[in-house]
C-alpha positions, 0 to 999 in steps of 0.5 A: 500500500502506497502512503504519503504522510505530511506533517506541517509545522507552525513555522511552515516547514513540511515533512513528507514521509513516503512508504510502500513505494520501492526504488527510485519511483518514489522520487517520480511520485513526489516530484510534482508535490515537492515542486509546489511546496518549495525548497527541499531542505533535506532528503533521507532515503529509506530502505525501501528506496534502495530495494529492488522490486521483485516481479514474479512471472506466471511461468514455472519450470519443472524438471523430472528425472527418472531412474533406471533402478 
């Protein structure tokens, strides 16, 4: 589940936390929002940023061996 959380401080700063988005696509999702918010003071990637997305295919390979016992 993709989640964007914003904390707006009394002095106008905004803290954005993104969860559920794997890899660098997080930056693509948040780029337009950050452009509207203004200057980005810091960027702290989470472990999800460095993870790679695993895609499963619907194909399964099976191998059978028969013994001549």
